[in-house]
PyMOL commands that place a pseudoatom at each C-alpha (Angstrom):
pseudoatom trace, name=CA, resn=MET, resi=1, chain=A, elem=C, hetatm=0, pos=[89.976, 46.893, 28.679]
pseudoatom trace, name=CA, resn=ALA, resi=2, chain=A, elem=C, hetatm=0, pos=[92.028, 44.165, 27.064]
pseudoatom trace, name=CA, resn=LEU, resi=3, chain=A, elem=C, hetatm=0, pos=[89.756, 41.967, 29.090]
pseudoatom trace, name=CA, resn=LEU, resi=4, chain=A, elem=C, hetatm=0, pos=[86.688, 43.145, 27.105]
pseudoatom trace, name=CA, resn=SER, resi=5, chain=A, elem=C, hetatm=0, pos=[88.841, 42.655, 24.326]
pseudoatom trace, name=CA, resn=ASP, resi=6, chain=A, elem=C, hetatm=0, pos=[89.489, 38.941, 24.755]
pseudoatom trace, name=CA, resn=ALA, resi=7, chain=A, elem=C, hetatm=0, pos=[93.080, 39.438, 24.387]
pseudoatom trace, name=CA, resn=PRO, resi=8, chain=A, elem=C, hetatm=0, pos=[94.489, 36.358, 25.304]
pseudoatom trace, name=CA, resn=ASP, resi=9, chain=A, elem=C, hetatm=0, pos=[97.338, 38.065, 27.094]
pseudoatom trace, name=CA, resn=TRP, resi=10, chain=A, elem=C, hetatm=0, pos=[95.035, 40.491, 29.282]
pseudoatom trace, name=CA, resn=ALA, resi=11, chain=A, elem=C, hetatm=0, pos=[96.080, 39.437, 32.683]
pseudoatom trace, name=CA, resn=GLU, resi=12, chain=A, elem=C, hetatm=0, pos=[99.724, 39.611, 31.280]
pseudoatom trace, name=CA, resn=GLY, resi=13, chain=A, elem=C, hetatm=0, pos=[101.567, 41.102, 34.391]
pseudoatom trace, name=CA, resn=LEU, resi=14, chain=A, elem=C, hetatm=0, pos=[99.189, 41.389, 37.368]
pseudoatom trace, name=CA, resn=SER, resi=15, chain=A, elem=C, hetatm=0, pos=[99.033, 39.054, 40.263]
pseudoatom trace, name=CA, resn=PRO, resi=16, chain=A, elem=C, hetatm=0, pos=[96.562, 36.495, 41.001]
pseudoatom trace, name=CA, resn=SER, resi=17, chain=A, elem=C, hetatm=0, pos=[94.290, 38.645, 43.255]
pseudoatom trace, name=CA, resn=GLU, resi=18, chain=A, elem=C, hetatm=0, pos=[94.609, 41.690, 40.718]
pseudoatom trace, name=CA, resn=ARG, resi=19, chain=A, elem=C, hetatm=0, pos=[93.189, 38.843, 37.742]
pseudoatom trace, name=CA, resn=GLY, resi=20, chain=A, elem=C, hetatm=0, pos=[90.034, 37.729, 40.130]
pseudoatom trace, name=CA, resn=ARG, resi=21, chain=A, elem=C, hetatm=0, pos=[89.300, 41.706, 40.760]
pseudoatom trace, name=CA, resn=THR, resi=22, chain=A, elem=C, hetatm=0, pos=[89.102, 42.095, 37.329]
pseudoatom trace, name=CA, resn=THR, resi=23, chain=A, elem=C, hetatm=0, pos=[87.800, 39.431, 35.886]
pseudoatom trace, name=CA, resn=ALA, resi=24, chain=A, elem=C, hetatm=0, pos=[85.285, 39.790, 39.173]
pseudoatom trace, name=CA, resn=ARG, resi=25, chain=A, elem=C, hetatm=0, pos=[84.525, 43.505, 37.753]
pseudoatom trace, name=CA, resn=VAL, resi=26, chain=A, elem=C, hetatm=0, pos=[84.071, 42.760, 33.936]
pseudoatom trace, name=CA, resn=ALA, resi=27, chain=A, elem=C, hetatm=0, pos=[81.393, 39.721, 35.245]
pseudoatom trace, name=CA, resn=GLU, resi=28, chain=A, elem=C, hetatm=0, pos=[79.507, 42.613, 37.356]
pseudoatom trace, name=CA, resn=LEU, resi=29, chain=A, elem=C, hetatm=0, pos=[79.425, 45.225, 34.419]
pseudoatom trace, name=CA, resn=ARG, resi=30, chain=A, elem=C, hetatm=0, pos=[78.160, 42.269, 31.982]
pseudoatom trace, name=CA, resn=LEU, resi=31, chain=A, elem=C, hetatm=0, pos=[75.462, 42.115, 35.047]
pseudoatom trace, name=CA, resn=GLU, resi=32, chain=A, elem=C, hetatm=0, pos=[74.269, 45.681, 34.418]
pseudoatom trace, name=CA, resn=ALA, resi=33, chain=A, elem=C, hetatm=0, pos=[71.148, 46.547, 32.609]
pseudoatom trace, name=CA, resn=ARG, resi=34, chain=A, elem=C, hetatm=0, pos=[73.622, 49.559, 31.197]
pseudoatom trace, name=CA, resn=PRO, resi=35, chain=A, elem=C, hetatm=0, pos=[76.948, 48.768, 32.286]
pseudoatom trace, name=CA, resn=SER, resi=36, chain=A, elem=C, hetatm=0, pos=[78.606, 52.067, 30.429]
pseudoatom trace, name=CA, resn=ALA, resi=37, chain=A, elem=C, hetatm=0, pos=[77.432, 53.972, 33.775]
pseudoatom trace, name=CA, resn=ARG, resi=38, chain=A, elem=C, hetatm=0, pos=[79.429, 51.599, 36.260]
pseudoatom trace, name=CA, resn=LEU, resi=39, chain=A, elem=C, hetatm=0, pos=[82.287, 51.506, 33.506]
pseudoatom trace, name=CA, resn=ALA, resi=40, chain=A, elem=C, hetatm=0, pos=[82.652, 55.271, 32.671]
pseudoatom trace, name=CA, resn=PRO, resi=41, chain=A, elem=C, hetatm=0, pos=[83.724, 56.516, 36.518]
pseudoatom trace, name=CA, resn=TRP, resi=42, chain=A, elem=C, hetatm=0, pos=[86.321, 53.443, 35.886]
pseudoatom trace, name=CA, resn=LEU, resi=43, chain=A, elem=C, hetatm=0, pos=[88.346, 55.035, 33.244]
pseudoatom trace, name=CA, resn=ARG, resi=44, chain=A, elem=C, hetatm=0, pos=[87.939, 59.307, 34.042]
pseudoatom trace, name=CA, resn=THR, resi=45, chain=A, elem=C, hetatm=0, pos=[91.585, 58.892, 34.750]
pseudoatom trace, name=CA, resn=ALA, resi=46, chain=A, elem=C, hetatm=0, pos=[92.915, 55.910, 33.021]
pseudoatom trace, name=CA, resn=TYR, resi=47, chain=A, elem=C, hetatm=0, pos=[92.035, 57.238, 29.463]
pseudoatom trace, name=CA, resn=PRO, resi=48, chain=A, elem=C, hetatm=0, pos=[93.176, 59.336, 27.267]
pseudoatom trace, name=CA, resn=ALA, resi=49, chain=A, elem=C, hetatm=0, pos=[90.992, 62.589, 27.144]
pseudoatom trace, name=CA, resn=ALA, resi=50, chain=A, elem=C, hetatm=0, pos=[89.346, 63.349, 24.371]
pseudoatom trace, name=CA, resn=LEU, resi=51, chain=A, elem=C, hetatm=0, pos=[90.430, 66.901, 22.603]
pseudoatom trace, name=CA, resn=GLU, resi=52, chain=A, elem=C, hetatm=0, pos=[87.746, 68.507, 20.924]
pseudoatom trace, name=CA, resn=PHE, resi=53, chain=A, elem=C, hetatm=0, pos=[88.180, 70.539, 17.553]
pseudoatom trace, name=CA, resn=GLU, resi=54, chain=A, elem=C, hetatm=0, pos=[86.274, 71.873, 14.500]
pseudoatom trace, name=CA, resn=ALA, resi=55, chain=A, elem=C, hetatm=0, pos=[87.704, 70.837, 11.288]
pseudoatom trace, name=CA, resn=PRO, resi=56, chain=A, elem=C, hetatm=0, pos=[86.558, 72.513, 7.770]
pseudoatom trace, name=CA, resn=ALA, resi=57, chain=A, elem=C, hetatm=0, pos=[83.853, 69.938, 6.662]
pseudoatom trace, name=CA, resn=ASP, resi=58, chain=A, elem=C, hetatm=0, pos=[85.021, 69.631, 3.442]
pseudoatom trace, name=CA, resn=ASP, resi=59, chain=A, elem=C, hetatm=0, pos=[88.311, 67.788, 4.777]
pseudoatom trace, name=CA, resn=LEU, resi=60, chain=A, elem=C, hetatm=0, pos=[86.234, 65.647, 6.714]
pseudoatom trace, name=CA, resn=PRO, resi=61, chain=A, elem=C, hetatm=0, pos=[86.710, 62.722, 4.512]
pseudoatom trace, name=CA, resn=ASP, resi=62, chain=A, elem=C, hetatm=0, pos=[90.667, 63.627, 4.204]
pseudoatom trace, name=CA, resn=LEU, resi=63, chain=A, elem=C, hetatm=0, pos=[90.762, 63.084, 7.643]
pseudoatom trace, name=CA, resn=ARG, resi=64, chain=A, elem=C, hetatm=0, pos=[88.748, 59.499, 8.245]
pseudoatom trace, name=CA, resn=SER, resi=65, chain=A, elem=C, hetatm=0, pos=[91.471, 58.311, 5.601]
pseudoatom trace, name=CA, resn=ASP, resi=66, chain=A, elem=C, hetatm=0, pos=[94.393, 60.065, 7.547]
pseudoatom trace, name=CA, resn=ALA, resi=67, chain=A, elem=C, hetatm=0, pos=[96.615, 56.867, 7.981]
pseudoatom trace, name=CA, resn=ARG, resi=68, chain=A, elem=C, hetatm=0, pos=[97.921, 58.798, 11.168]
pseudoatom trace, name=CA, resn=LEU, resi=69, chain=A, elem=C, hetatm=0, pos=[94.404, 58.546, 12.582]
pseudoatom trace, name=CA, resn=THR, resi=70, chain=A, elem=C, hetatm=0, pos=[92.405, 55.381, 13.976]
pseudoatom trace, name=CA, resn=PRO, resi=71, chain=A, elem=C, hetatm=0, pos=[88.744, 55.726, 13.697]
pseudoatom trace, name=CA, resn=GLY, resi=72, chain=A, elem=C, hetatm=0, pos=[87.090, 55.242, 17.404]
pseudoatom trace, name=CA, resn=GLY, resi=73, chain=A, elem=C, hetatm=0, pos=[83.880, 56.228, 19.443]
pseudoatom trace, name=CA, resn=SER, resi=74, chain=A, elem=C, hetatm=0, pos=[80.970, 56.556, 17.037]
pseudoatom trace, name=CA, resn=SER, resi=75, chain=A, elem=C, hetatm=0, pos=[83.512, 56.392, 13.566]
pseudoatom trace, name=CA, resn=ASP, resi=76, chain=A, elem=C, hetatm=0, pos=[84.294, 52.841, 14.108]
pseudoatom trace, name=CA, resn=ASP, resi=77, chain=A, elem=C, hetatm=0, pos=[82.143, 50.607, 12.111]
pseudoatom trace, name=CA, resn=ARG, resi=78, chain=A, elem=C, hetatm=0, pos=[81.554, 48.329, 15.190]
pseudoatom trace, name=CA, resn=SER, resi=79, chain=A, elem=C, hetatm=0, pos=[79.988, 50.814, 17.089]
pseudoatom trace, name=CA, resn=GLY, resi=80, chain=A, elem=C, hetatm=0, pos=[76.792, 50.474, 15.048]
pseudoatom trace, name=CA, resn=MET, resi=81, chain=A, elem=C, hetatm=0, pos=[76.218, 54.505, 14.565]
pseudoatom trace, name=CA, resn=ASN, resi=82, chain=A, elem=C, hetatm=0, pos=[75.993, 56.939, 12.195]
pseudoatom trace, name=CA, resn=ASP, resi=83, chain=A, elem=C, hetatm=0, pos=[78.676, 59.558, 13.547]
pseudoatom trace, name=CA, resn=GLY, resi=84, chain=A, elem=C, hetatm=0, pos=[76.677, 62.266, 12.134]
pseudoatom trace, name=CA, resn=GLY, resi=85, chain=A, elem=C, hetatm=0, pos=[79.644, 64.440, 10.333]
pseudoatom trace, name=CA, resn=ARG, resi=86, chain=A, elem=C, hetatm=0, pos=[81.883, 63.799, 13.419]
pseudoatom trace, name=CA, resn=LEU, resi=87, chain=A, elem=C, hetatm=0, pos=[84.457, 62.351, 13.622]
pseudoatom trace, name=CA, resn=GLU, resi=88, chain=A, elem=C, hetatm=0, pos=[86.098, 60.680, 16.331]
pseudoatom trace, name=CA, resn=ALA, resi=89, chain=A, elem=C, hetatm=0, pos=[89.406, 59.159, 16.382]
pseudoatom trace, name=CA, resn=HIS, resi=90, chain=A, elem=C, hetatm=0, pos=[92.446, 58.223, 17.595]
pseudoatom trace, name=CA, resn=VAL, resi=91, chain=A, elem=C, hetatm=0, pos=[95.904, 60.055, 17.411]
pseudoatom trace, name=CA, resn=SER, resi=92, chain=A, elem=C, hetatm=0, pos=[100.057, 59.529, 18.712]
pseudoatom trace, name=CA, resn=THR, resi=93, chain=A, elem=C, hetatm=0, pos=[101.490, 62.792, 20.513]
pseudoatom trace, name=CA, resn=VAL, resi=94, chain=A, elem=C, hetatm=0, pos=[103.885, 63.003, 17.572]
pseudoatom trace, name=CA, resn=ASP, resi=95, chain=A, elem=C, hetatm=0, pos=[101.586, 63.299, 14.804]
pseudoatom trace, name=CA, resn=LEU, resi=96, chain=A, elem=C, hetatm=0, pos=[99.083, 65.276, 16.865]
pseudoatom trace, name=CA, resn=ASP, resi=97, chain=A, elem=C, hetatm=0, pos=[100.653, 69.012, 15.973]
pseudoatom trace, name=CA, resn=ALA, resi=98, chain=A, elem=C, hetatm=0, pos=[101.008, 67.629, 12.233]
pseudoatom trace, name=CA, resn=VAL, resi=99, chain=A, elem=C, hetatm=0, pos=[97.423, 66.809, 12.121]
pseudoatom trace, name=CA, resn=VAL, resi=100, chain=A, elem=C, hetatm=0, pos=[96.042, 69.713, 13.773]
pseudoatom trace, name=CA, resn=HIS, resi=101, chain=A, elem=C, hetatm=0, pos=[97.918, 72.168, 11.361]
pseudoatom trace, name=CA, resn=GLU, resi=102, chain=A, elem=C, hetatm=0, pos=[97.278, 70.167, 7.849]
pseudoatom trace, name=CA, resn=TYR, resi=103, chain=A, elem=C, hetatm=0, pos=[93.714, 69.645, 8.515]
pseudoatom trace, name=CA, resn=LEU, resi=104, chain=A, elem=C, hetatm=0, pos=[93.252, 73.648, 10.397]
pseudoatom trace, name=CA, resn=LEU, resi=105, chain=A, elem=C, hetatm=0, pos=[91.894, 72.035, 13.096]
pseudoatom trace, name=CA, resn=VAL, resi=106, chain=A, elem=C, hetatm=0, pos=[90.311, 74.813, 15.523]
pseudoatom trace, name=CA, resn=PRO, resi=107, chain=A, elem=C, hetatm=0, pos=[89.383, 73.843, 19.482]
pseudoatom trace, name=CA, resn=SER, resi=108, chain=A, elem=C, hetatm=0, pos=[85.861, 74.179, 19.860]
pseudoatom trace, name=CA, resn=ARG, resi=109, chain=A, elem=C, hetatm=0, pos=[82.768, 73.559, 21.952]
pseudoatom trace, name=CA, resn=ARG, resi=110, chain=A, elem=C, hetatm=0, pos=[80.779, 72.502, 19.246]
pseudoatom trace, name=CA, resn=PRO, resi=111, chain=A, elem=C, hetatm=0, pos=[83.486, 69.862, 17.647]
pseudoatom trace, name=CA, resn=ASN, resi=112, chain=A, elem=C, hetatm=0, pos=[82.835, 67.864, 14.903]
pseudoatom trace, name=CA, resn=VAL, resi=113, chain=A, elem=C, hetatm=0, pos=[86.356, 66.339, 15.495]
pseudoatom trace, name=CA, resn=VAL, resi=114, chain=A, elem=C, hetatm=0, pos=[87.531, 64.511, 18.536]
pseudoatom trace, name=CA, resn=LEU, resi=115, chain=A, elem=C, hetatm=0, pos=[90.653, 63.128, 18.906]
pseudoatom trace, name=CA, resn=ARG, resi=116, chain=A, elem=C, hetatm=0, pos=[92.156, 61.083, 21.883]
pseudoatom trace, name=CA, resn=VAL, resi=117, chain=A, elem=C, hetatm=0, pos=[95.876, 61.541, 22.304]
pseudoatom trace, name=CA, resn=HIS, resi=118, chain=A, elem=C, hetatm=0, pos=[98.124, 58.451, 23.018]
pseudoatom trace, name=CA, resn=ASP, resi=119, chain=A, elem=C, hetatm=0, pos=[101.727, 58.773, 23.811]
pseudoatom trace, name=CA, resn=GLY, resi=120, chain=A, elem=C, hetatm=0, pos=[102.596, 55.829, 21.548]
pseudoatom trace, name=CA, resn=ALA, resi=121, chain=A, elem=C, hetatm=0, pos=[100.915, 54.959, 18.250]
pseudoatom trace, name=CA, resn=ALA, resi=122, chain=A, elem=C, hetatm=0, pos=[97.299, 54.602, 18.039]
pseudoatom trace, name=CA, resn=PRO, resi=123, chain=A, elem=C, hetatm=0, pos=[96.408, 50.833, 17.972]
pseudoatom trace, name=CA, resn=ARG, resi=124, chain=A, elem=C, hetatm=0, pos=[94.707, 50.027, 14.142]
pseudoatom trace, name=CA, resn=PRO, resi=125, chain=A, elem=C, hetatm=0, pos=[92.209, 48.786, 14.306]
pseudoatom trace, name=CA, resn=LEU, resi=126, chain=A, elem=C, hetatm=0, pos=[90.990, 49.798, 17.835]
pseudoatom trace, name=CA, resn=PRO, resi=127, chain=A, elem=C, hetatm=0, pos=[90.577, 46.936, 20.463]
pseudoatom trace, name=CA, resn=LEU, resi=128, chain=A, elem=C, hetatm=0, pos=[87.356, 46.295, 21.362]
pseudoatom trace, name=CA, resn=GLY, resi=129, chain=A, elem=C, hetatm=0, pos=[87.662, 47.808, 24.891]
pseudoatom trace, name=CA, resn=ALA, resi=130, chain=A, elem=C, hetatm=0, pos=[89.174, 50.589, 23.829]
pseudoatom trace, name=CA, resn=LEU, resi=131, chain=A, elem=C, hetatm=0, pos=[86.301, 51.198, 21.625]
pseudoatom trace, name=CA, resn=ILE, resi=132, chain=A, elem=C, hetatm=0, pos=[83.467, 50.299, 24.301]
pseudoatom trace, name=CA, resn=ALA, resi=133, chain=A, elem=C, hetatm=0, pos=[86.004, 53.101, 26.771]
pseudoatom trace, name=CA, resn=ASP, resi=134, chain=A, elem=C, hetatm=0, pos=[85.726, 55.546, 23.832]
pseudoatom trace, name=CA, resn=LEU, resi=135, chain=A, elem=C, hetatm=0, pos=[81.708, 55.322, 23.739]
pseudoatom trace, name=CA, resn=ALA, resi=136, chain=A, elem=C, hetatm=0, pos=[81.580, 54.760, 27.311]
pseudoatom trace, name=CA, resn=THR, resi=137, chain=A, elem=C, hetatm=0, pos=[83.142, 58.106, 28.062]
pseudoatom trace, name=CA, resn=ASN, resi=138, chain=A, elem=C, hetatm=0, pos=[80.613, 59.801, 25.781]
pseudoatom trace, name=CA, resn=THR, resi=139, chain=A, elem=C, hetatm=0, pos=[77.581, 61.793, 27.522]
pseudoatom trace, name=CA, resn=GLY, resi=140, chain=A, elem=C, hetatm=0, pos=[75.722, 60.821, 24.889]
pseudoatom trace, name=CA, resn=PRO, resi=141, chain=A, elem=C, hetatm=0, pos=[72.794, 58.078, 25.165]
pseudoatom trace, name=CA, resn=ARG, resi=142, chain=A, elem=C, hetatm=0, pos=[73.107, 56.695, 21.609]
pseudoatom trace, name=CA, resn=GLU, resi=143, chain=A, elem=C, hetatm=0, pos=[76.834, 56.252, 22.360]
pseudoatom trace, name=CA, resn=ARG, resi=144, chain=A, elem=C, hetatm=0, pos=[76.498, 54.982, 26.118]
pseudoatom trace, name=CA, resn=ALA, resi=145, chain=A, elem=C, hetatm=0, pos=[73.613, 52.651, 24.585]
pseudoatom trace, name=CA, resn=ALA, resi=146, chain=A, elem=C, hetatm=0, pos=[76.343, 51.592, 21.879]
pseudoatom trace, name=CA, resn=ALA, resi=147, chain=A, elem=C, hetatm=0, pos=[79.167, 50.986, 24.575]
pseudoatom trace, name=CA, resn=ASP, resi=148, chain=A, elem=C, hetatm=0, pos=[76.660, 48.621, 26.575]
pseudoatom trace, name=CA, resn=ARG, resi=149, chain=A, elem=C, hetatm=0, pos=[75.770, 46.671, 23.637]
pseudoatom trace, name=CA, resn=LEU, resi=150, chain=A, elem=C, hetatm=0, pos=[79.283, 45.559, 23.033]
pseudoatom trace, name=CA, resn=ILE, resi=151, chain=A, elem=C, hetatm=0, pos=[79.703, 45.189, 26.721]
pseudoatom trace, name=CA, resn=LEU, resi=152, chain=A, elem=C, hetatm=0, pos=[77.164, 42.700, 26.852]
pseudoatom trace, name=CA, resn=GLU, resi=153, chain=A, elem=C, hetatm=0, pos=[77.636, 40.799, 23.763]
pseudoatom trace, name=CA, resn=GLY, resi=154, chain=A, elem=C, hetatm=0, pos=[81.141, 39.976, 25.224]
pseudoatom trace, name=CA, resn=ALA, resi=155, chain=A, elem=C, hetatm=0, pos=[79.136, 37.933, 28.016]
pseudoatom trace, name=CA, resn=ARG, resi=156, chain=A, elem=C, hetatm=0, pos=[77.690, 36.135, 24.994]
for i in range(1, 156): cmd.bond("trace and resi %d" % i, "trace and resi %d" % (i + 1))
show_as sticks, trace
zoom trace
């Protein structure tokens, strides 16, 4: 994800063979017509799982502006998407319970709020690689297409 973000220190702590494999994998991704389909399985166990909630629609504007949340997925402007009355965001474990209680979030199979929980603070803004991961691990075709676009734009 750090390499997809073009982070200058992406290879920090990696052995030469790990750097080579990572560079090769990203190069392979960028040759794919639908790179998100290849990326998603790589991330399933290494990326924060999404928690799905329903919130009162009137609370969504306040949730969007809450400093404890970092927009992600379709809620990040770089996705080029309209989030359609949903909020996708990242939150720290420390803040999760307070956010859930303050906004009366209820677990839901038809969520309008999707939160990815981090052990530490969620980075703000979200690194590009994390945004790509949000979109690629989503099963929606619009989200996957947005991930593909962002991955392929990095090849230019």
